Every structure is written in structure tokens, then in C-alpha cells.
C-alpha positions as CSV (number, residue, x, y, z in Angstrom):
1,M,51.3,191.3,-54.4
2,K,54.2,190.3,-51.7
3,F,51.8,187.7,-50.3
4,K,50.4,186.7,-53.9
5,L,54.1,185.9,-54.9
6,F,55.2,184.4,-51.5
7,Y,52.3,181.9,-51.5
8,I,53.3,181.1,-55.2
9,L,56.7,180.4,-54.0
10,L,55.8,178.3,-51.1
11,V,53.4,176.2,-53.0
12,L,56.5,175.6,-55.3
13,F,59.1,174.7,-52.8
14,C,57.0,172.6,-50.5
15,G,57.9,169.0,-50.8
16,N,55.6,166.3,-50.5
17,T,54.6,164.3,-47.9
18,N,53.8,160.4,-48.5
19,A,51.6,160.8,-44.7
20,A,48.4,160.7,-45.2
21,Y,45.0,160.0,-42.5
22,N,43.1,158.0,-44.5
23,N,41.5,155.6,-42.2
24,N,39.9,155.3,-38.7
25,I,39.7,152.6,-36.4
26,R,37.9,152.4,-33.0
27,G,38.9,150.8,-29.9
28,E,39.6,150.2,-26.5
29,V,42.9,150.9,-25.6
30,K,44.7,147.7,-24.2
31,D,48.5,149.4,-23.5
32,V,50.2,152.7,-24.1
33,Y,54.3,152.8,-24.3
34,V,56.5,155.6,-23.8
35,Y,60.5,155.6,-23.8
36,T,62.9,157.6,-22.4
37,D,65.2,157.2,-25.4
38,H,62.8,158.6,-27.8
39,D,59.4,161.1,-28.1
40,A,57.6,159.1,-30.0
41,I,54.2,157.2,-28.6
42,Y,53.3,153.8,-28.7
43,F,50.1,152.0,-28.5
44,R,47.5,149.2,-28.7
45,F,44.0,148.5,-29.3
46,K,42.3,145.3,-27.8
47,N,41.1,145.0,-31.2
48,Q,44.7,145.6,-33.2
49,P,44.7,145.3,-37.0
50,T,47.0,142.3,-37.7
51,S,47.9,143.2,-41.0
52,H,49.2,146.7,-42.8
53,D,50.1,146.9,-46.6
54,S,53.8,148.7,-45.3
55,C,54.1,148.9,-41.7
56,K,54.6,145.9,-39.1
57,P,50.8,146.2,-37.3
58,T,51.7,145.3,-33.5
59,Y,51.6,149.1,-32.8
60,F,50.3,152.1,-33.7
61,V,52.8,155.3,-33.0
62,I,52.4,159.2,-32.6
63,S,55.5,160.4,-34.4
64,A,58.4,162.2,-32.5
65,S,58.1,164.7,-35.1
66,I,54.9,166.0,-33.9
67,P,55.5,169.1,-31.9
68,E,55.9,168.4,-28.3
69,N,52.7,170.3,-27.0
70,R,50.4,168.1,-29.2
71,R,52.1,164.9,-28.3
72,N,51.5,166.1,-24.8
73,Q,47.8,166.3,-25.9
74,L,47.7,163.1,-27.4
75,L,49.1,161.3,-24.7
76,S,46.9,162.8,-22.6
77,R,43.9,161.6,-24.7
78,L,45.3,158.1,-24.9
79,L,45.7,157.8,-20.8
80,L,42.5,159.3,-20.2
81,A,40.4,156.7,-22.6
82,K,42.7,153.8,-21.3
83,A,41.8,154.8,-17.5
84,S,37.9,154.9,-18.3
85,K,38.2,151.8,-20.7
86,E,36.9,153.9,-22.9
87,N,36.3,153.2,-26.7
88,I,37.9,156.1,-29.0
89,N,38.5,156.6,-32.9
90,I,41.6,157.5,-34.2
91,G,42.9,158.2,-37.6
92,F,45.8,156.9,-39.1
93,D,47.7,155.9,-42.6
94,S,46.6,152.8,-43.6
95,I,48.7,152.1,-46.6
96,G,52.3,154.1,-46.5
97,D,54.5,156.3,-44.7
98,C,55.3,154.1,-41.0
99,A,56.3,155.8,-38.4
100,N,59.4,154.0,-36.7
101,G,58.1,150.6,-38.5
102,Y,54.8,150.7,-37.0
103,I,51.4,152.3,-38.4
104,R,50.8,156.2,-38.1
105,V,48.9,158.2,-36.0
106,H,47.2,161.3,-37.3
107,R,44.4,161.8,-34.6
108,V,42.9,160.6,-31.4
109,G,39.6,161.2,-30.4
């Protein structure tokens, strides 16, 4: 009974999120950028989109809000793809929530 009540309360008090994984693109990684003053990861594809509904399309961004261990996994995948010139598929938000003003990434694969 306690667990049922817990889950009901969890559902009622969870805030809505605007981030949505709603599109994919496949391409070759052109550039990867990391900075010392924040934890977000920026990268571009050779076939980078030239437009976006609400974000600047210049970069894809893995948000600093992603836990460090996951960011490190995604960064490793990006660097491996760049070094091997492999085309990879990423999942991103094509309409809404931006990360640092750029296209928010939800998956690198």
C-alpha cells in the first residue's frame, strides 16, 4: 500500500519537462568542443542542420545537466566516431527545448 501511495504522489508532483527526443540525424562528426568553464559538450556534423524551430542550429549540445558519467560516455562515443570518420546517428529535440541556446541532444549512437 505504501508503494502505491508513493507512486501516486510521485506522478502528481512530477513537473513537466519540455525536452523531447523527437528526431534523428545521421552524419559524420566534424568538430567536438569542450570547455573548462562549464560541462556541456558541443559538436557539429558535416551535414549540420541549417535551421531549427527555436534553437540556434550551429551546434548540437549535450547539456551539463546530464550526469557526468553519462556525459563522459557520450563524449567518448563522439570522439571515437570523429577519429574513425564513422557516420553515427543522434537523437535530438527538433522543435523545443534548447541546451545553452543550441540543439539539445538526447542520444548518441
